Backbone bond lengths (Angstrom), bond angles and torsions (degrees), N, CA, C in turn:
res aa  C-N    CA-C-N  psi(-1)  N-CA   C-N-CA  omega(-1)  CA-C   N-CA-C  phi
1 M - - - 1.513 - - 1.563 108.44 -
2 F 1.289 116.96 -49.11 1.492 119.58 178.99 1.491 111.95 -64.05
3 V 1.292 119.38 -44.87 1.437 126.73 -179.33 1.542 107.85 -58.64
4 D 1.305 120.08 -50.20 1.408 124.44 -178.58 1.536 109.48 -65.76
5 G 1.313 116.91 -43.60 1.516 122.99 -179.48 1.502 110.13 -59.13
6 I 1.296 119.28 -45.54 1.436 123.97 -177.22 1.510 106.99 -70.18
7 G 1.291 119.24 -37.04 1.478 121.71 177.12 1.506 111.53 -61.07
8 T 1.329 116.19 -42.01 1.466 121.18 -179.97 1.536 110.35 -66.94
9 A 1.336 116.53 -44.03 1.433 121.63 175.62 1.517 112.21 -58.94
10 A 1.304 114.56 -44.31 1.525 120.48 -179.61 1.503 110.60 -59.20
11 A 1.344 116.68 -42.20 1.460 122.62 -174.19 1.543 110.68 -62.92
12 S 1.365 114.78 -30.97 1.430 118.00 -178.73 1.531 112.59 -91.44
13 S 1.315 117.91 -5.67 1.440 121.26 -178.32 1.492 117.38 -73.91
14 G 1.320 120.16 -21.38 1.420 122.78 -175.79 1.544 112.63 79.11
15 V 1.323 116.61 -1.73 1.454 121.61 -179.16 1.492 111.75 -108.24
16 L 1.323 116.88 -47.11 1.476 120.88 -178.69 1.478 111.59 -120.07
17 S 1.347 116.95 161.74 1.406 122.42 173.64 1.518 111.14 -86.17
18 Q 1.281 118.31 168.42 1.470 121.18 179.31 1.502 110.32 -61.03
19 L 1.317 119.38 -44.04 1.440 121.55 -179.56 1.557 109.68 -65.49
20 Q 1.282 117.73 -37.88 1.493 118.02 177.71 1.517 110.86 -63.55
21 G 1.300 115.95 -37.97 1.484 120.20 175.98 1.499 110.55 -62.05
22 R 1.343 117.12 -44.47 1.417 120.14 -177.50 1.581 111.43 -68.83
23 I 1.346 117.68 -39.40 1.429 118.83 171.91 1.517 113.43 -59.70
24 F 1.290 116.99 -47.05 1.431 120.08 178.60 1.565 110.53 -55.35
25 A 1.275 115.79 -50.38 1.453 122.96 -175.84 1.512 111.79 -61.21
26 L 1.362 117.54 -42.49 1.383 120.15 176.07 1.510 113.56 -62.04
27 L 1.332 117.03 -43.81 1.456 121.01 178.79 1.498 111.25 -69.16
28 Y 1.278 119.43 -34.30 1.443 123.19 -178.81 1.524 110.56 -67.84
29 L 1.299 119.83 -33.82 1.458 121.90 -179.79 1.560 111.62 -86.31
30 H 1.225 117.18 -14.72 1.498 122.44 -176.48 1.538 110.39 -84.62
31 D 1.269 117.20 136.59 1.465 124.14 177.32 1.513 107.41 -87.51
32 G 1.310 116.14 97.82 1.501 122.34 -179.72 1.521 109.91 106.18
33 A 1.289 112.94 176.64 1.467 119.87 -174.72 1.537 113.27 -87.85
34 L 1.280 114.43 150.65 1.508 121.35 179.10 1.514 107.24 -120.56
35 S 1.372 110.45 149.15 1.514 117.94 176.98 1.537 110.48 -84.85
36 L 1.304 115.44 166.89 1.511 117.99 174.48 1.496 112.31 -53.19
37 D 1.300 118.29 -45.53 1.434 125.94 -178.40 1.550 109.25 -58.83
38 E 1.316 117.60 -43.77 1.491 119.92 -179.09 1.539 110.96 -68.30
39 I 1.309 115.47 -41.41 1.495 120.09 179.24 1.521 109.72 -66.41
40 A 1.289 116.12 -43.31 1.513 118.87 179.60 1.489 110.36 -63.83
41 A 1.314 118.36 -39.50 1.494 120.11 179.76 1.523 111.14 -65.14
42 E 1.300 113.31 -46.10 1.493 120.98 -174.36 1.519 110.41 -65.49
43 L 1.376 118.79 -37.73 1.408 121.46 -176.05 1.580 112.38 -97.83
44 E 1.337 113.38 1.23 1.493 120.95 -179.58 1.524 112.14 54.10
45 Q 1.328 112.92 52.09 1.484 122.47 -179.96 1.584 107.13 -129.62
46 S 1.331 112.71 161.29 1.429 117.40 176.16 1.527 111.00 -71.72
47 K 1.313 115.96 149.81 1.459 119.93 -179.65 1.538 112.76 -61.57
48 S 1.352 114.06 -35.49 1.501 120.82 176.28 1.487 111.14 -62.60
49 N 1.287 117.34 -44.26 1.478 121.51 177.99 1.449 112.21 -62.11
50 I 1.302 116.38 -41.88 1.500 121.04 -179.34 1.508 106.30 -68.09
51 S 1.276 121.41 -41.99 1.483 125.85 -179.69 1.519 109.01 -55.90
52 I 1.298 117.29 -52.53 1.483 123.61 -176.71 1.480 110.32 -57.79
53 N 1.396 115.97 -48.05 1.442 122.97 -179.71 1.488 114.16 -66.29
54 I 1.340 116.41 -36.73 1.484 120.47 178.43 1.554 110.93 -61.25
55 R 1.352 116.15 -37.23 1.478 117.42 179.41 1.459 112.61 -59.82
56 G 1.372 118.70 -36.39 1.486 123.00 177.42 1.552 109.98 -65.97
57 L 1.341 114.49 -38.38 1.451 116.76 -176.95 1.571 109.66 -73.43
58 I 1.273 116.87 -29.87 1.472 121.84 174.93 1.545 107.95 -65.42
59 D 1.371 116.78 -47.92 1.442 119.97 -179.51 1.541 112.51 -57.76
60 W 1.329 117.04 -32.64 1.440 121.15 -177.53 1.545 112.03 -89.77
61 H 1.358 115.37 5.74 1.471 122.99 -177.28 1.531 114.74 57.47
62 L 1.386 114.93 31.43 1.451 119.39 179.40 1.504 109.55 -96.47
63 V 1.364 115.28 -21.28 1.451 119.59 -179.72 1.550 104.97 -136.77
64 R 1.361 115.92 145.00 1.473 121.55 176.05 1.522 109.36 -125.74
65 R 1.306 115.64 146.99 1.400 124.74 173.41 1.510 111.68 -75.73
66 S 1.311 117.11 138.49 1.475 115.08 -179.64 1.509 106.24 -143.23
67 R 1.316 115.66 158.66 1.501 122.07 175.71 1.479 111.49 -96.62
68 V 1.357 114.89 143.55 1.428 118.49 171.43 1.510 107.75 -118.27
69 A 1.329 110.98 128.85 1.475 117.52 -176.97 1.544 112.08 -53.88
70 G 1.328 114.01 134.39 1.490 116.90 -178.68 1.501 116.79 86.30
71 S 1.335 116.44 -5.63 1.466 118.02 -179.47 1.582 109.34 -120.43
72 R 1.305 113.45 146.20 1.443 117.96 177.40 1.517 110.43 -94.67
73 R 1.311 116.31 -11.32 1.465 121.01 -175.79 1.593 109.86 -79.27
74 D 1.316 114.02 153.64 1.446 116.77 171.26 1.504 110.33 -80.44
75 H 1.282 116.25 142.43 1.428 123.27 179.10 1.511 106.64 -122.67
76 Y 1.359 117.52 161.62 1.419 120.50 -172.14 1.584 108.75 -134.31
77 E 1.345 112.71 148.18 1.438 120.28 178.07 1.505 108.18 -135.01
78 A 1.367 117.13 148.63 1.464 121.06 178.36 1.579 107.92 -81.79
79 A 1.322 112.86 150.22 1.463 121.20 174.34 1.505 106.16 -71.98
80 T 1.263 114.03 147.87 1.540 120.80 175.54 1.523 112.02 -119.99
81 D 1.349 117.93 -8.26 1.482 120.83 178.65 1.517 108.50 -90.68
82 F 1.391 116.05 87.06 1.386 121.34 -172.20 1.527 113.41 -69.19
83 F 1.317 115.81 -27.26 1.524 118.70 178.09 1.528 106.36 -63.59
84 R 1.349 118.62 -45.13 1.451 120.95 -178.77 1.528 110.58 -64.77
85 V 1.359 116.65 -39.84 1.467 120.39 -179.02 1.537 107.60 -64.01
86 M 1.297 118.46 -46.87 1.411 121.26 -177.53 1.527 114.45 -66.16
87 Q 1.380 114.83 -32.39 1.440 120.81 174.02 1.587 107.46 -58.95
88 E 1.284 117.53 -44.26 1.462 122.07 -176.55 1.511 108.75 -68.68
89 V 1.273 118.77 -43.50 1.473 122.44 -177.59 1.484 109.24 -66.08
90 M 1.335 117.21 -45.80 1.465 120.39 177.96 1.521 114.27 -58.50
91 E 1.304 114.44 -46.82 1.470 121.19 -178.93 1.475 111.40 -66.85
92 R 1.332 119.25 -48.40 1.475 123.52 -170.66 1.492 109.54 -82.07
93 R 1.224 120.43 -38.39 1.490 119.34 -174.53 1.528 114.95 -101.29
94 F 1.304 118.19 -56.09 1.443 118.36 -176.70 1.518 114.01 -77.30
95 R 1.234 121.79 -37.44 1.445 122.55 177.86 1.487 110.55 -67.49
96 W 1.308 118.15 -35.94 1.469 120.12 175.96 1.541 108.53 -58.48
97 C 1.304 113.69 -49.12 1.492 117.57 -175.36 1.531 111.37 -62.06
98 V 1.392 113.11 -41.58 1.478 115.41 178.76 1.508 111.87 -65.82
99 R 1.280 118.39 -33.77 1.444 120.12 178.94 1.522 112.76 -72.78
100 L 1.326 116.67 -26.95 1.536 121.63 169.51 1.448 108.33 -60.66
101 V 1.384 116.82 -50.33 1.462 117.85 -179.13 1.524 112.52 -63.15
102 L 1.332 116.84 -38.29 1.527 120.01 176.52 1.492 113.08 -61.37
103 A 1.327 115.11 -40.99 1.500 119.52 178.33 1.516 110.60 -64.99
104 T 1.297 116.85 -43.08 1.523 121.21 178.90 1.469 109.40 -59.82
105 L 1.417 117.90 -49.13 1.420 123.11 -178.52 1.575 109.54 -61.71
106 G 1.285 119.59 -38.27 1.457 120.35 175.85 1.534 112.39 -62.00
107 E 1.350 116.02 -42.69 1.444 119.83 177.10 1.499 111.69 -64.07
108 V 1.314 118.57 -41.69 1.468 122.60 174.77 1.473 112.43 -58.90
109 E 1.291 118.20 -45.77 1.474 123.01 178.05 1.519 111.56 -57.07
110 R 1.340 114.03 -48.53 1.470 119.96 -179.39 1.535 111.13 -63.22
111 A 1.378 116.13 -40.05 1.502 116.34 -178.24 1.522 108.27 -70.65
112 L 1.296 120.10 -39.53 1.423 121.76 177.94 1.529 113.22 -62.01
113 A 1.339 116.27 -38.07 1.444 120.19 -179.66 1.515 109.83 -69.01
114 E 1.350 117.31 -40.54 1.446 122.31 178.89 1.539 113.92 -63.11
115 N 1.318 112.59 -41.08 1.513 117.83 -173.74 1.555 108.70 -89.42
116 R 1.306 117.69 -12.05 1.404 120.36 -177.25 1.533 113.08 51.77
117 A 1.328 112.59 29.31 1.505 117.62 -178.86 1.480 113.09 -99.01
118 A 1.289 118.81 2.40 1.480 118.03 -171.26 1.542 109.73 -78.21
119 T 1.267 115.20 135.53 1.443 121.44 172.34 1.536 109.59 -80.25
120 P 1.288 121.76 159.11 1.426 119.94 177.18 1.596 110.48 -59.96
121 L 1.309 117.17 -33.91 1.469 119.95 177.34 1.471 112.17 -62.87
122 T 1.347 114.57 -45.84 1.451 118.53 -179.57 1.531 112.25 -64.85
123 T 1.318 117.06 -43.17 1.439 121.01 178.31 1.521 110.02 -62.51
124 A 1.328 119.37 -42.33 1.501 122.35 178.81 1.511 110.15 -63.97
125 R 1.247 118.95 -45.54 1.457 120.84 -175.75 1.575 113.02 -71.48
126 I 1.279 117.82 -37.07 1.486 121.72 173.09 1.472 108.77 -63.77
127 G 1.385 117.84 -47.17 1.426 119.37 177.07 1.481 118.50 -60.21
128 A 1.353 115.89 -35.85 1.424 120.90 177.35 1.540 110.88 -68.61
129 L 1.339 117.15 -40.73 1.509 121.45 178.05 1.514 106.77 -63.55
130 K 1.254 118.54 -43.14 1.492 120.81 -177.70 1.537 110.50 -66.63
131 A 1.334 117.01 -41.21 1.506 121.61 175.84 1.512 107.24 -61.55
132 F 1.320 120.74 -48.22 1.429 120.96 -174.96 1.538 112.05 -64.17
133 F 1.322 117.18 -46.66 1.469 120.20 179.19 1.483 114.70 -69.40
134 S 1.391 118.17 -25.12 1.379 120.87 171.76 1.520 114.50 -66.58
135 V 1.373 112.23 -38.05 1.482 118.90 178.58 1.578 108.14 -70.03
136 V 1.305 117.33 -38.91 1.484 121.93 176.99 1.571 107.23 -62.38
137 D 1.270 117.94 -46.78 1.481 121.54 178.91 1.507 110.00 -57.02
138 A 1.301 117.02 -46.03 1.484 120.31 -179.38 1.524 111.34 -67.70
139 G 1.329 119.92 -34.18 1.422 124.89 175.55 1.527 110.81 -64.70
140 I 1.309 117.26 -48.00 1.464 120.63 178.68 1.582 109.17 -62.69
141 G 1.346 117.45 -42.41 1.420 118.92 173.54 1.500 114.34 -56.42
142 A 1.330 117.40 -43.90 1.508 120.39 178.55 1.507 108.26 -62.74
143 F 1.346 117.72 -45.24 1.474 118.02 -174.80 1.551 109.12 -65.38
144 T 1.259 119.09 -41.70 1.493 121.36 -177.93 1.489 113.52 -66.33
145 Q 1.380 115.31 -19.88 1.462 120.89 178.16 1.586 108.93 -98.43
146 G 1.335 117.53 3.04 1.492 119.90 176.78 1.501 109.74 82.11
147 K 1.295 120.60 16.13 1.414 121.93 -178.95 1.578 109.58 -100.53
148 P 1.346 117.87 155.61 1.498 118.55 177.63 1.454 112.92 -63.25
149 M 1.379 115.40 144.33 1.391 122.50 172.10 1.576 111.19 -94.42
150 D 1.298 119.38 137.19 1.482 118.32 -179.13 1.486 109.09 -107.45
151 P 1.338 118.37 107.89 1.496 122.63 -177.97 1.573 112.35 -67.13
152 T 1.301 118.32 -19.54 1.466 119.11 -176.33 1.573 111.39 -60.32
153 G 1.244 119.22 -31.78 1.443 123.25 175.95 1.472 112.82 -59.49
154 L 1.336 115.33 -40.92 1.453 118.93 178.34 1.531 111.39 -67.96
155 M 1.284 116.14 -39.86 1.470 123.44 -176.60 1.506 112.43 -70.79
156 N 1.322 116.54 -26.48 1.433 123.69 -176.17 1.582 114.06 -85.90
157 V 1.293 115.81 -8.34 1.511 117.56 -179.77 1.525 106.00 -82.82
158 R 1.284 114.36 120.47 1.482 118.93 -178.46 1.554 105.79 -131.40
159 V 1.314 113.54 151.33 1.486 119.95 176.67 1.561 102.67 -86.45
160 L 1.268 111.18 122.86 1.548 117.43 177.64 1.509 105.41 -98.05
161 L 1.254 116.89 111.48 1.445 121.58 -179.13 1.547 111.21 -99.61
162 P 1.335 116.32 134.78 1.431 120.03 178.84 1.532 109.87 -69.46
163 S 1.298 116.30 140.38 1.423 123.40 176.82 1.480 109.84 -92.63
164 K 1.400 120.01 173.25 1.479 119.98 177.39 1.475 110.10 -64.41
165 S 1.385 119.06 -26.66 1.438 120.17 -177.43 1.547 111.38 -80.31
166 G 1.344 116.53 -4.42 1.460 120.85 -177.68 1.477 115.90 92.18
167 R 1.354 114.49 -8.15 1.543 119.92 177.74 1.499 107.09 -84.94
168 R 1.348 113.21 151.06 1.427 118.80 -176.16 1.505 110.56 -89.65
169 R 1.389 119.66 137.72 1.417 120.46 174.55 1.447 110.48 -128.36
170 A 1.382 119.06 158.13 1.412 119.90 180.00 1.492 113.62 -85.20
């Protein structure tokens, strides 16, 4: 039940596949390392499929290769330091996406400035998005460095819209 539930959650994460989630859950609940053969048998998958998916889990620091005395086979164990795992996921996955948005917003700002075609509404909304995602980027940076994240910066980003009188309103 746990193995299948984690597999389902992983599939919707955008980070791992369902099988990777199931492999991680199996290893997490197991006391000690398992070989590819043991994982494949337990999950009723081919050894090659398990091998391919294990590599992705190793890349995400969710699983580590370990040696078992008296065996020439590689064995695998699940990571248990979730803070370290989430640092990796936040930095590699989410911060990368946030920086793509920031790069796009920077390009849009430059294009609007060159064309002088921006309306006050467009300028305000692009600026608000950029401010919001800059705060998110800083928050992810703080988290990955083990520093506290301050949510007030996110809550304080508001779109200031120009009124007909020329004054800005929230």
